[in-house]
C-alpha positions, -999 to 999 in steps of 0.1 A, spaced: -111 -319 504 -135 -299 496 -175 -297 510 -190 -315 477 -164 -344 481 -176 -379 496 -145 -391 521 -146 -426 512 -118 -454 520 -115 -486 497 -110 -515 507 -101 -538 482 -82 -575 466 -68 -562 431 -81 -580 408 -79 -568 374 -122 -555 381 -111 -540 412 -76 -517 391 -109 -507 366 -126 -493 398 -93 -481 412 -93 -462 380 -130 -446 381 -125 -434 423 -88 -420 419 -96 -391 392 -131 -385 399 -138 -349 417 -166 -359 435 -147 -382 460 -118 -380 486 -104 -412 490 -87 -409 530 -74 -444 528 -72 -478 508 -70 -510 527 -62 -550 515 -76 -584 519 -70 -613 508 -92 -624 480 -84 -624 444 -52 -638 451 -32 -635 487 -29 -603 508 7 -601 499 0 -601 459 -30 -575 466 -9 -548 489 20 -551 461 -9 -546 432 -25 -518 451 8 -499 456 22 -508 418 -16 -492 407 -10 -461 425 27 -458 412 8 -457 378 -19 -434 387 6 -407 401 -18 -411 434 -5 -408 466 -30 -422 491 -20 -445 521 -26 -483 520 -28 -505 546 -27 -542 542 -54 -559 566 -68 -596 568 -47 -627 551 -76 -649 557 -114 -652 561 -120 -654 599 -133 -689 600 -130 -704 567 -102 -720 547 -94 -693 524 -98 -696 485 -90 -670 455 -103 -668 420 -59 -665 405 -81 -686 380 -103 -651 368 -78 -631 371 -42 -641 369 -15 -656 395 -4 -627 402 -36 -611 399 -34 -587 376 -15 -606 346 -10 -587 314 5 -555 320 42 -546 332 38 -526 361 65 -495 375 77 -511 410 59 -492 437 62 -463 464 63 -488 492 67 -454 514 30 -456 509 24 -487 524 18 -479 566 29 -505 590 -4 -506 615 -27 -529 601 -62 -522 580 -82 -521 607 -67 -497 628 -60 -469 602 -95 -476 592 -106 -468 632 -79 -434 633 -92 -419 597 -135 -423 606 -127 -407 640 -106 -381 627 -126 -375 597 -150 -340 599 -177 -356 577 -192 -390 583 -166 -416 557 -183 -438 531 -167 -472 533 -163 -490 494 -155 -529 499 -150 -545 465 -135 -574 483 -144 -601 512 -157 -579 540 -135 -594 571 -117 -558 573 -153 -544 574 -164 -572 597 -129 -566 618 -135 -534 621 -171 -534 633 -164 -562 661 -136 -546 673 -141 -510 670 -183 -507 672 -177 -465 682 -168 -463 646 -209 -469 635 -213 -435 642 -190 -420 617 -199 -440 591 -226 -429 561 -229 -460 550 -214 -491 531 -215 -493 499 -206 -533 486 -201 -552 459 -207 -581 471 -236 -608 467 -266 -617 445 -306 -617 442 -301 -646 421 -274 -675 416 -239 -676 424 -202 -673 408 -185 -692 434 -209 -714 445 -243 -726 427 -256 -695 454 -226 -674 466 -211 -647 450 -173 -650 453 -169 -623 473 -195 -636 503 -183 -672 496 -148 -663 507 -154 -650 542 -198 -655 550 -188 -651 581 -181 -613 578 -206 -607 555 -230 -617 583 -209 -593 607 -217 -564 585 -251 -570 570 -259 -573 611 -244 -542 619 -272 -517 613 -250 -492 598 -267 -485 562 -258 -506 533 -263 -507 496 -253 -541 479 -242 -540 445 -245 -577 438 -236 -602 414 -265 -601 389 -263 -567 384 -221 -567 371 -233 -595 347 -254 -563 328 -226 -539 333 -209 -554 305 -168 -540 283 -175 -548 248 -148 -559 221 -156 -523 206 -155 -505 238 -116 -524 248 -106 -514 215 -118 -476 223 -93 -481 252 -62 -491 239 -57 -454 226 -75 -439 245 -45 -430 272 -21 -449 294 -49 -458 320 -70 -474 288 -41 -490 272 -28 -504 303 -67 -517 313 -69 -528 279 -37 -551 282 -48 -563 320 -85 -572 300 -69 -596 278 -59 -620 306 -92 -611 325 -116 -642 329 -146 -626 338 -168 -629 310 -152 -633 276 -138 -608 251 -165 -618 228 -197 -613 250 -187 -591 266 -159 -586 307 -179 -577 337 -168 -550 358 -186 -565 386 -168 -536 414 -169 -504 390 -204 -508 400 -202 -498 435 -183 -467 418 -206 -465 396 -230 -459 419 -216 -437 442 -210 -413 410 -241 -420 395 -266 -436 420 -301 -432 391 -283 -451 366 -293 -482 395 -329 -498 404 -332 -505 436 -345 -515 464 -350 -518 501 -351 -556 517 -337 -578 540 -300 -595 536 -293 -625 554 -262 -643 549 -262 -685 545 -239 -697 574 -254 -731 580 -266 -748 545 -246 -777 532 -251 -765 496 -254 -733 496 -229 -712 520 -222 -677 512 -256 -670 502 -271 -637 505 -308 -645 509 -321 -612 498 -360 -614 508 -376 -588 482 -413 -599 487 -410 -596 530 -415 -634 536 -390 -633 567 -407 -605 583 -375 -593 590 -370 -554 588 -348 -544 557 -307 -541 564 -295 -532 531 -309 -510 496 -302 -537 469 -297 -531 433 -321 -552 411 -307 -537 377 -286 -509 360 -292 -491 330 -268 -503 306 -265 -480 285 -262 -452 310 -235 -479 327 -209 -476 291 -214 -441 288 -200 -441 325 -174 -458 324 -155 -447 292 -160 -411 302 -146 -421 337 -112 -435 324 -109 -402 297 -105 -384 329 -75 -405 335 -40 -401 327 
C-alpha cells in the first residue's frame, strides 16, 4: 500500500451487482483491499463465500476472504435469489476457486485483527446486510477508533424494494442496521434511490461484451440479473458505494439523522431519513440524495476497462 491508497474492507454477498462492484474496486489503484468478508444476503453464506472465491480466481487476485454471519441477528433469513439466480451469480461458467484464500477464522475476528493492525484508519464498505458490521461493533467496540468511516450500500430516503418502505440490505437485518447507525462511526449511506439512477443500458452492456474478459463475464451475468431490465436499464446499486469512495463529487449529499424502523408492522426495515430535522436528533449519516448519471456511466465503463 502506498500513502495515497485508502485501506478498505469489503463486506459482501455476491450477487451480480456485488460482482461488478468488486471488479471496480479490485482494479482501482486508489484502493487497498485488506480483506473481503462475506455475509448471508442475496443467497446463503455458503454460496456467497464460494462466489467471492470464484470471482477472485477469475480476476487473478489474492486477497484473504473470511466467512461471516449465516443468518440475521434476530429475524428469519430472506434472500434475493429471484433477482440474482439460484447460485447468486447465474449466467457465467467461473473457474474453480482457490480455497487457500479462505481464512479459518470468522469474518468478525478477521476484521478486528485487520483494523487494529492497520497503520491507517480503515474504511468499511458493506454492500450486503449489516450483520457482520453490527457484530464487530458490539463484540469489539475498540475498533471504532481505527475506522475512518463506513460507506454502505443500503437504505432509501423514499420507497423500498424488499418491503414497501424497506431496501433489501436493511430489511434483511434491521436490528444489525440499527446497531451500525447508532454506533457513532461516521457513515455514508448510498441508498436504493440513488442506485435507481445508476443504470446500465443495452448499448452499454453491448460495449461490455467485447471490452475485455471482465466485460464479457459481466455481460453474461447481466442476462440473468433482475435488478431492472435490459430494456429500461440495469441498476448498479453496489457499484455506487465504490463510486462514492473514488468519485464522491458525482453525488449530492446531505447530513441527516437516519433511524431504522424496528417495530412497524408495515414498515420494518425502513431507513427513516430526517432531512428536515423533525425528530430533533443529531445527524448520524451523510446521505446520498442524487447521482450525476452521466458521470457515473463514464466512471463505470472506465473502471471496467481497467480490468483484465
